[in-house]
N, C-alpha and C positions, 0 to 999 in steps of 0.2 A: 509676251509672244509677238513676234514681229517678222518683217522682211528687211534684210540689210543688204547693202551694196556699197561699193566704193571704187576709187580709181586713183592710182599714183602713176605719174609719168615723169621721166627725167627731162625730156626735151620739149614736148608740146604742152602748153598750159592746159589745165583741166578747165572745162567750160561749165558754168552753172547749168546750162541747158542739158548737158550730158547727165549731170547728177539728177535733175528733175525727171529726165527720161528713165533713168534707172529706177527712180522712186515710183514712177507711174506703172512700170512693168510689174511691180510687187504690190500694187494696191490691194489685191485680194487678201494678202497675208496680214495686212494691217489697215483695216477700213476706218480706224478711229483717228487717223491723222498721219501727216507726212512732213518731213523736214529734211533739209540738206545742210551740210557744213563744208565750207571751202577754206582751206588753209591759206594764210596771207601770201604764201609763195605761189599759190595757184598751181602747185605741183601735186596736190593731194586733195581729195574730197570724199565725203561720206554721204550716203543717202539712207533714209530710214522710213519705214511704214510701221505704224503703231497699232497693236491690238492691246488695249489697256486692261490688264488683269490685276496687277499690283501697283498701288499708288496711281489712282486715276486722275490726279491733278496735273496741272501743267508742269509741275516740278519734275515729273517723271519723263518729260519729253526728251527724245534723242534726235540727232547725235548729242551726246552729253560730254561736256568738258569738265575737267576737275577744277576746283577752286584755285589750285596752284598754277593752272595753265600748262602743266607738264603733259597731260594726257587727254585724249579724246576717244570715245568709244561708241560703237554701234553694236547692239546686243540683241540676239534672238533667243528666247527661251525663258526658263524660270529657275531661280536658285532657291530651293526649298528651305535651306538653312540660313537664309539671308539675315534673319533677325539675330541669330546667334553670332554670325560673322560681323554684323553691324556693331554689336557690343564689343567684339574683339578689336575692331578697327578704332572704335571710339576710345577704348582704354589706351590706345597708342597715340591718341591726340587728334584723330580726324574729326572735323566738325561737319556734320551732314547737313545738306541743304534740301534733301528730299527724303521720302519714305520708300524709295524704290530699291529693288535688288540690283539694278544697273549701277547705281553709285557705289554699292558695296564692292563690286568688282574693281571699280576705279580706285577706291580707297586701299584695298588689299594689294593691288598692283603697285601703287606708289610706295607702299610700305615693305613689300616682299619681292617685287619683281614678278616675272611670269610663273614662278613656282607657286604663286597664290592659287593657281588652278587646282592644285591638289586639295584645297579646302572646300571647293565648290561641290555641293550635292544638288544635282538637278540635271536638266537638259539645256544645252547651250551651244551656240555658235556665235562668236563675236570677233570683231576686228578692233584693235586698239593701236592708236598712234602714240608713240613716246617721243615727245619733242626733244627731250634732253639727250636721248641715245640715238635719235634719228632712225628709229626702227618702227616698222609696221608689223604687228602680230596678227595672225589669223589662228583661231583656236576652235576646235570641235570637241564636243563632250565625249566621255569615255566609250560609250556604246554606240555613238553615231545616231542619236535620236533626232538631232537637228542637223540639217544639211548645210554645206558650204562648198561652192564652186569657185575656181579661180583660173586666171590666165596669166602667163608670165613669159616675157620674151627678152628679159635682160634690161630693158629700158622702160617697161610698163608692167604694172600689176593691177589687174582688175579682179573684183570678187563680187559674189552675189549669192543669195539664198537659193536661187534657181537659175538654170542655164538660159532661160528665155530672157532674163534681164540683160545678160551679157550680149545677146543678139542685138540689143539696141545700140551698142557702141559703134562708132564710126569705123569703117573698113573691117567689119567683123569677118574673121577668117572662117569660112564654112566648110572646109574640107572634111570629108568623112574619114574616120578611123576605121578601116576595113576590119582590123582585128577586133574592134568593139562590136561590129555587126556580128561577127563570128561568135564572140563571147556571149552576146545576148541570147542566141539560140542554145548556148551551152548552159547558161545559168538562169535564164528568165530576166536577168538584169545585166547592166554593164558594170563590172566590178571596178572599184577604185584602184589606182588613181585615174583610170580612163573615163572618158565620156564618149558620146557618139562623135564628137568633134576632136580632131587632132590637137587643137590649140586650147582646149578647155580641160581642166582637171578637177577631180573631186578631192577635197581634203579628206583624209581617212579618219575613221573614228579614233578617239584617244590620241590625237596628234596636234601639235602646234607647228605653225610655219612662221618664219621670220624673214622679212625683207630688210636688209641693211641698205638703206637708200644711198648712203655716202659711198659705199663700195659697189653698189649694184649687185649684191649677192643674195641669193635666196637659200635658206636652209630649213630643214624639217627635222622634227624629233617626235618619236612615239613616247608619250609620257605615262601611258597606262596600258596594261595588257593583262588579261586573266591568266596568261601562261605563267606569270610569276608567283601565283598563289599555289601553295603546297597542300596536299591532302593531309588531314589530321584525323586521329582516331575519334570516334563518336558513336554513341548508342542511338537507337531509334528514338528513345524517350528524350534524350538530350536534344536531338535534332528537332523534334517536334516542338519542344519548349522554345528553342532558339528561333525557329521559323515563326511561331506564334508571336513572339515578342518583336521580331523584325518586321513582320507584316503590319502589326498594329502601329509601329513607329513610322514606317515608310508610308503607309497609306494616309496616316494623319498628316504627315508633312505635305503630301501631294494634294491635300485639300486646302492648303494655305492660299488664300486669294481674297481680293476685295470685291469679288463678284460671286454669284452662286455657281456651284460646280455640280454637274450631273454625272451620268455614267452610261457607257454602252453595255448592254447585257444580252449575251447570246443564249444563256442558260447552261453553258458549258462550265467546266471546273474553273478555268482561269478568270473569266469575267465575274462569275458568281463569288469567287474567293475575294476579289477586290471589292465587290459591292458588300460582302459580308462584313468586312472591316470598316469600310467607309460609312455604312449606315449606323455604326456605333458612335460616330462623331457628329453626324448631321443628317437631316432628312435628305433623301435623294430622289431625283427624277431620272428614270432610266429609259433607254431607247433600244429597240430591237428591229432588225431587218427581217421581213417575211417574204419568201419567194413564192411564186405561183406554182412551183413544182414541189409537191408535198415531201418527197424523199430528201430534198435539200433544206427544207425549212426547219428551224428550231423554235418556231413560235410557241408550240405547246410547252416546251421546257422553260423558256423564258417567262411565259405567262404564269407557270406554276411557281417559279422562284419569286417573281414579283408579288404574286398573290400571297405566298407564304409569309413574306416580310412586310406586306402592306405597302408596297412601293407604288408611286405614281408612274404609270407605264405608258409609253408611246410605241405604236407599231408603224413601221415604214414599209409599205408594200412595193415590191419590185417585180416586174413581169417581162416577158419576152418582147413586148411592144416597146419597152423602155431601153432595150439592150443596144440596138445599133446606134441610135442617137447618142446614147451614153458612151459608146466606144469612141466616137469622134471627139467628144468632150474629154474623155479619159486621156486620150493621147495628147491633147493640148495641155491638160493639167500637169502631166508628168514631164513634159518638155523634152525628154529623150526617150527612146524605146524602153518600155517597162512592161513586164509580162505577167503580173499577178492580177488576174481578172477580178478578184474579190475587191480590188480597189474601187470598182464601179459601185459595189454595195456600200463601201465606206463613204464614197461621195454622196450617195443617196441619203444615208442616215445622218451625215454631217450637215447636209443642206437643211434637213428638218430640225435637227437639234439646235442649229444656229439661230433659228427663229426665236427660241426661248432662252438659250444659254450662250455663254462665250467659252466655257471650258467644261470638259468631261474627262472622266477616267476610263481607261480601257484595260483589258486583261492581256494585251499582247505581251509576248515574251515568256509566258509560263511553260509552253512546250519546250522551248530551247533551254530554259533554265533547269527544268526538272524531268527531262526525258520523255515528254509527252508524245514525240514523234516515233519513239521506238515501240513498235507493236509486239515484237517478239525477237527471238535469237537471230532470225534471218536478217533483221535490219542492222545487225552489227556483225554480219558475216558468220554467225555461229552455226548456221545450218548449211554452209557451203561445202562443196567437195572439190578442193583445189587440185586439179589434175594436170594443168598446163602451166608452164612458166609464165610469169606476168608479161614478159617481153613478147611472147607469142600472142597472148591475149590482146595486148595493146594493138598489135598488127591486125588481128581479126576485127576488133572493134573499130579500127580506123576505116575499114572498107565495107563493113556490114551495112546494108541499106535500110534495115528494118529496126524500128524502135523496140518492138517486142523481142526481136532476136537479141538485141543488146542486153535486155534485162535477163534473158536466160544465160547468155555467155558470162555475165558478171558473176553469176552464181558459182562459176568455176575458179574464181579468184580466191586467194587467201584473205582472211578477214580484214586486215589492214588495207589491202588494195581494193577490196570490195567497198569499204566505207568511203574511200576516196572517189572511186568511179561512180558509185551509185548516187553521189551528190550532184551529178550533172544531168541535164535533160537529154541533149543530143550529142552524139559522137560525130567524128569527121565524116563517116560514110553517109550519114543522112544529110548533113549540111552541104556537102559538095553536090547534092542533087537539088538543092534549093537555090543556091547562088550560082550565077552564070560562071562558066569556066574562066572568063577574063577577070572576074572578081576573085575567084579562088586563087588565081595565079598571083594576085597581089599579096597574098599571105607569105611571110617568111617560110622558107622550105623546112626549117626546124621548129616551127611554131608549136609551143606546148599549150594545148587547150586547157590543161589543168593548172596553169601557172598560179592562179589566184588561190586555189585550194591548197597547193603545195606549201604556200607560205605559212599556213597554220596547221598543217598535218604533222602529227607526232607519232610515228610508227611505234615508238617504244612504249607508248601508254596503253592501258587496257582498252579494248574496243569501244566500250560504252563511253569512256572519257574522251577518246579520239573523236567520236561522233559529236558529242555535246560541245566540245571546244570548236569543232568546225562550224557547227550551227550558230554558236554564239558570236563568232567573228566574221561569218560570211552571210549566211541566210538571214540572220536576225537584223543586222544593221542595213544591209543593202537591199533586202526584199521586204521584210515585214515592216520595219520602221520607216523606210522610204514610202511604202504604200500608205501608211497612216498619216505621215506628215503632209504629203502632197494632196491627198484626198480631202483631208480636214481643212487644211489651210487655204484650199481653193475657195472656201466659204468663210474664211476668217474664224474658224473654230479651233481652239486649242485642245489637243488630246494629250493627256498625261498618262504615262505608262509606269505605274509603280513597280511592276514585276521586273522592270529593266533597271531599277536602281542599282548602282554599282555595289552597294553593300550586300544586297541579296545575291548578286552574281559572284562576288568574292566568297560569300558564305557557301554557296553551292559548289564552288570549285574546291573548297576545303573538305567537303563531305566525302566519305567513302562512297564509291560508285553504286554499291548495292542499296544505298539509301536514296539514290536518285532514280535508278531503274532496277527492279528486282525480277528475276525470272518467274516468280510466282505472283507477285503483286502488280507488275508492270511499272509504268512511269507515273510520276506525280503521286505516288501512293501516300507520302507524308502529307501532302497538301489535301488529298481527298479525306484523310482521317480528320484533319482539322475542320474541313468543310462539313463533314458528317455530324459535327457537333451542332451545326446551325440549320442543316437541311435534311429532309428525309433521305434515306439511303437510296431509294429508287431514282432520285434526281442527281445523286453524286456518282453512284456506281452503275453507270449505263455505258453502252458502247460509245466510243469516241466518234463524233461527227464533225469533221473539219469545217471551218468557215469558208465555203466556196460557192460560186455561182453554179446553177444548172447549165453549164456551158454546152454540153452535148445536146440537150433538148432545145436550147435557144438557138444554137448555130444551125440546127436543122430547119428552123423556121425563117432564116434570113439568107440572102444570097451572098454569102461571104466570099465565094470564089469569084463571083462577078465583081465585087468591090475590089478584090485584090488585082484583078486584071485591068481595072480602070486606073490603078495607082501609077505614080511616076516611077517608082522602082520597077514596075513591070514594063512600062513603055520604054524606059532607058536601059533595060536589060541588066539591072542589078540582080533581079530574080532570074532563075534558069528558065528559058522559054519552054522547056519540056518538063517543068516541075510537076505538073498535075499528072503526068504519065509515069515519072520515074521516082518521085519522092514518096515516102511513107507519111501520108497525111490523115491517117485514120484517127489519131488522137485529137479531141477537141482542143486540148491545150496547144498542140502544134498549130492548129488552124488559127487560134487566137493570137499566138505569137506572130504569125505571118500577117494577119489583118492589122495588128499594131504597127508592124514595119511599113505596110502599104499606106496606111493612113498618115503615119508620121512623115513619110516622104512627100505627102501632098501639102502639109500644113507648116513645114519648116524649110528654111533655106539650107541647101547642101550642094556640094560638088564633089566629084570623085577625085 
């Protein structure tokens, strides 16, 4: 697990000082060491910060060149089946000089080319230079667990694990992408390939990018998508047996490390399920966040689970007094506007866990995988009364100023349209009261706010499958996994997410939908039956309590409106001067999104 960055330029030589600057910007992601590599032509350079998890010796240092001299790599992540792949590459004649998973990627690439990525099981983002073909490859894992940002203008390609590193480059273009601001209030995050800046892009999950430096041409290809997996007949008994076997295999792989591995434990189904399988392979130390608002705290459940299994348990307390200072840090950690406030809790628990460990397991992804967010038929449009054409509804939603009004109007849409529109936070009518008219005027007149969701929306599929595929490809990588990566790596802690292993995702996509969500049993019912073999029923079959901060209670105790009016976005009228009179700001989530924007505008370079 690491931080990676690099730079290729056709005309201006790459300077070692630039590479060291990129390296320094990512120090938090890899506190165990840093190195740079400069190509003899001085047209290309890589930078790397190391968090040593596998092969702690100097032989695992990056940037890593192959013994043949053909390729060089910087790699962030873990390849859990690297030992198996090492044997495969060895049988084909590769002589290894390290015990690292990084060298395994180099070996497979030189033997198979970029298609070697299909053999990799794990979380990864890497850049690889091919001297023979004069190509620079950027690759991101299937589900987008690890991030990768890049900038390209035809004569220069820069990349990094986080956008703040790219801000270190000379003549950094800091123009805002106004549509990205708009999208942030739509989704809580800025969807790829956009970022807050016009000139920086996010590489999308399951995608590789290739720069042919001789021709100065950039190309991209999606190499994996769950949409290609077809549903297969299966009984509940067969599915439970398959899930049991898969979880045991996947969790065991995620424990592969040359350092101790712990776990986050909320006491909910997902984290408890991961811990249930992990504890069968090794002793575990687990960590739980405890809030000062009892209604939001899951302490009692986590303590009960830890006590039942005899686990070593750590509690991390978070209170309202910690909130506002944490918001300032939260914004700096994420680098661009990001709206999931529970990232503050992940930061707090990561800071404590890192004192004792370098790597932990997490239960993220279980809800998206097995229908945990579907509470009832209404969540898939099954309780709607479609009485108006969707084109009329779109017009009404575009001008309605109230968030609560939007929720009621959506109930009048057909199920497929409801699933699409209920996946956004704010519609046009609200946002035009938040941003100044001059900013709204910069949007294209035909701008489609749902452009990102439409890419993955399949009207022809059953409603449950539609919703799950949307969550897997939008909410999961861009919100949930981004939250965990940035919050944990801010303290040099590696968080592994077994439930997001692509084999589990492909298995879930093959299941009949009633085995994922059932009108009588709800979501995750197969997983709950497995967990009930290990835990008392009252800990398994309890009402769902999402992992979220007591935002409403905490915001009442701090002067968030005053902080917003002090921000540069307010002073330079990016925000609407009459926002507090005209916009619907009743939701604490909306208030948090606005505070994030205000704080971001104060701590980052930008121009309109």
